[in-house]
N, C-alpha and C positions, 0 to 999 in steps of 0.2 A: 674120601676127602673132598673138600670143596674149597672154592675161592669166593671172596666177597668184595664187592664194591660198596664202601660205606659212603653214601651220598650226603646225608645230613643226619642230624640227630633223629634216631628212630627210623631212618629210611636206609635200607641197604638192598643190594641185589646179589643173590647167591647163584653160583654156577658150579658145575662139576670142575674138578681141577683141570681136566683137559680143555673144557670150554673156556674157563677163566684164562688159562695160559694162551690159548689161541686168540682170544679177544685182546689180551695184553699185547701179544706180539704184533698183530695187525694194527692196533691202535698206535703203539709207539712208533711204528714205521711212518705214520702220518705227520709226525712232528718234524719241523724243519731244523736245519743245523743251528740256526741262531736261537732256537728254543731248547737248547741242551739242558739248561739249568732246571727248568720246570719238568722236562722229560725225566731227567735223572732223579729229581726229588719224588716224582710219582712212581717210577718203575724200578728204582734201584734195588729194592728189597723183595720184589715179587718172586724171585727164584727160591728164596728161603721161606718167605712168609706169603701165603696165598691171599693177600688182600691189598686193596688200594684205598687210601683214605682221601676222600674228596671234600670232607666237611670243612676243612680249613682253607680251601682254595678261595681266592678272591674271585670276583665276578668274571674278570677277563680270563683268568686261567681256567675257571670252570667252563666257560663257554668254549674255550679252545679245546678242552678235553672232550666236550660234547661233540664238537665238530670233527675232531680226529676220530672219535669212536663211530660217528655216523658215516663219515667218508670211508673209513675202513670197511664198514658193513656194506656200503654200496659197491665197493670194489670187489669184496668177497662174493656178493651176489652175482655181479657181472661175470667174474671168472668162473663161478660155479655153472652159470648158464652156458658158457663156452664149452666146458668139458664136464658135463654131469656124469656122475658114476651111479648107475641105477641100483647098484648093490648098497649104496650108502644114502640113498635119497631120503628115507625117513629120518635117519640120524642127522643129515645135513639140514633138513627142514626144521627139526627140533632145535638145532644149534642156532639157526637164523632167528627163530622165534624167541629164543632166550636172549639173543643179542638185541633184538628189537625191543624187548621188554626193558632192557637196560637203557636204551636210548629214550624210551618213553618216560621212564622214571627221571632221567636227567632233565627232560623237557618240562617236567612238573615242578622242578625246583625253582624257588624264587629267583635265584641268580640267573637263570636262563631267560627271564623276562625282560632283560635289558636290551631293547632293540638296537640302540645306537652301537653297542659293543658287538652285537651279532653282525651288523652291517660292516663294521671295521674289519671283520675276518672274511668277508666275501671273496677277497682275492685269493684265499687259500683253496677255494673250491674249484 
């Protein structure tokens, strides 16, 4: 089985179910309490259905999803560096590479190119 992030029409990113659920868990933890509505709308069905639809997000929510995903990845890498497990190194590296591919696809989306909105979220980092 696999999970998918549907970014825009014709653009998606697939991951194994385990990778998908891990990215979802780490990413949703980056949302703040006052962002509950968008968080719930994005992640509420991921336990039953292994996909997230980003196609209909407005620019602000799309950029926030990107930031949450990228910040979660940075934290994961930092924590991995503190306590690396040599038995899982190849698996962990593959997971990080998959996650980075998702971030790169998000950055290619036209909604990401709005610099004024990106700056408005700088306080979250």
